[in-house]
Steps between C-alpha positions, in 0.01 A plus 500: 500500500803464739653161538395493871129526384538170321545303821207348691559357853262208558441373845342141482269423788640749755389417851572815699355838425796667654733346248283624210502854626878484570548368140299790361720744698814326376391532139423872539841556666669349196288663231269202411122498508356176354403280790285193438347264750403145411230334712601688823429323824454810710264502788538865588639756259529794739871412575568544131411874505693551826819338351463679161536840664529749200462222246115475532468584126716193403291282743169641372596436138615139567319260274344177653496190284348152550800309394858534384427454132254792500754728674764413242287511190643834372865426591751380242769394759411338827763473778449284817683551826633216693728440805482113487710246317348224289520324160281759334667801672868443399470748210429786737731797483592747758300824503801727432613284204143518349404856568700664220364268240144538623530882488621484139217254410252739660558746214292280274321261733263493797644307798352331803692429818314234700517440871347205684299492811682565830491142641624310194598703200429391154448128441615317197153512353506879529844508349359349178373852429844651555736529207792604718607462861685742717627461859628749759828382655475472871677340796454122466404471868164691425440554130124588514426870483184674608268558197508880523877493548537282194292746293714791628832329398377403157352844435823671629721301253265561216497872580870529490548304178193673325668835567840387365416257224498667157204450278544192283339588164546142368335317791229291342140507624401155619160342493275520811573231760163340441583443137830341602328279747250388254770402253680314769191298584461407137870410489460274807212314329710454182802380694287247696350379168850419350627356836765763557380578851359243746138503587572465878729799530467736206596804706863394524563587143233767460644708774836493317338606181312775674825624637672498149209690340470736803871599473484564136143634472268417210376728230170449325675341197698264719177393684340429150799294399494294826120455477550367144767254616266367773217462259728297270624285787144417599402430134803276463442312828138443396592327170635785290837327480358255261402774258845642532662160412272450203589849363872433539474174323314670219755783484227761576558812700407467861321835519 
């Protein structure tokens, strides 16, 4: 399977059928085919076919999903797009700086590129499902791109790098995004239990941890280790630390 076949372009709650059709055409222009629509808010889909032109096959094959988690269930790397600044968006990288790395990772991983709805883009809540963030540099006076234009620019950059990036035989295969998300949820519970993150704003630290794990990626063994750490933290927070102290005083092995 070619690296370009490992990319899925996910449109979250698209509002205009013309943009969906134009996105399908952009993908076919650049050699991609996996288009996914999440809870589309389209009143009339006829414009989609008109704008797709000769990419009707991409449009017809587009999967429709009830929510973002379902659309990303088979992806091992999830990449959100953003044009806005904010405390949880500071780790975003420019598209060109990220494209080569993503093309190399696609040799062993399935990747989703996620685009938000036309009127607001992706919110912080939706970014929780994104391991990485990319942005398309624009003139500061008007940074917001049309949805289909954004899809075209991302597909173009990935096409160029996929054609020129040599296969990386040692690139690890990461766990599905849903497995990573479940691990992060368990970690958040454990960090709350030991008082490491505040109950009134746990996202501040969890977004940072998501970025760390997203940049590095997680293999199945690494997820097992982190899950074991979170279980031990919960156990210690719920009274297990007393057992540890007793064993230490008695000179016994802890495990």
